[in-house]
Phi, psi and omega in degrees: 000133185272000178268124187259332181283152182294318179296320179296322178295316178298319179295321179294315178296321178297316178297321179299313181290326178295323180276322186290313185298310181291325188273327188240303187288318185298314177301322179292320178295324177296319178298316179297316179296319181293331181292339178258356188278143170263329177216155176210081182256343180244210181286334183232154179288161180215169179064053185297138182210158177252010182296329180295323178288330176297320178283334184275351184240022177209168177063225183294329179293318178294322176296323178293322176296317177299319178298317179296318180296316180293319178297314180295321179295313179296316179296322180294318179297315178296314182295319181293319179294309182293318181294320179293314178301314181294321180294320177295318179295317180295320179295320178294321179296320181289339184262357183296141183241017181270196185290348181257029185301314183296316179295321180295317179295324177296319177295322178296317178292328177295320176299318177304314182294316183296318183281341177267352183300317179299336178282335184279349180240155178299148182295333178293329176291319176298317178299317178295319180297317178295320180298314180292319185292327187245030174252001181225159178302154011272352181233107180256111179246356182299133181089007179242164177289336183299323183292329177291313179299319180296316179297318178297318180298319179297321183289328186258350181299326181300323181288323175294319180298313182293321180296313181289320179298319178295324179290324179297322180297327182277350182291142176279117181294350181298328180295313179295319180295321179294318179294319179294323180293338178270006175095011180288138179284159181304320180295321179293319178298321180295311187282326187255349181239302189288310182297319174300324177292331180271358186303318176302318179290327178294317178292322177295318179295322178297317178297318179295315180298319180297314181296318180294321179292323180298328183261003183290133182231314191301306180291326181296322181299333182273345193238335193291138172276165183299331182268008179219073184256108178291163184297320177303327178293320178293325176297315179297317181295321180295314180290330181292327179268008174096000179273067186295319183292322175294320176297323177295319177296318177298321179295321178294320176298317178297315179297318182295315179298318180295316180295323178296318178294318179296323177295319178296320178295319181293338181274356179294125181274127180264145180275341185234097177289166177295146176255000000 
């Protein structure tokens, strides 16, 4: 904190809580309260019950949670693989020192633009593009779970790409140079030197991609088949038919599952800390 006086610190903390509680914490607390409510006719809920969680943790709701977890896992793996490869390729193109330096840097910037393009357009547009692209030969994925995973991967790859690209810029090239001077091949340097150094950023990018995929709705609504219904779709359907309290319980289950996975990812011990 850049405020050094005691009064300034107290004022800063007060401002933080005044802004944080209404904008972030209070809506989440309302969702938690609604998930236990039997009625809500006044300022506060009443008739607290756990029946909503009973319905939210079994049957089709449990299947939807499993679907969301599998979709997020698949999308995260695809996004992390593609984003890491692209970030490494873009960094190498930008660092080339031969006669094609200008062309290489142009290619690197083109990669930046291409991988950030899905973030620049609404996710519903990405969903429509995927639907149109894979509804006709030679590759028909419409009506399958694969098209949902693919759409999620396209939407979150940009975040994996940016996280890894930013980490590559911070890497000390002395490690690679030292390994190369000892006769290590480029593939060995990549697997045993560079990727271990990038492991903290890779785990952070995986967690971010997973969280974003778990909450994705707009593109999913255009693509999901009846036998592959993610949990956000069930939350929307529950609230749309007036079952707000059940939708709130489903939302709490979704938040809890996502936070547990993110906590597990954050606990992964890395062998190579940042330098």
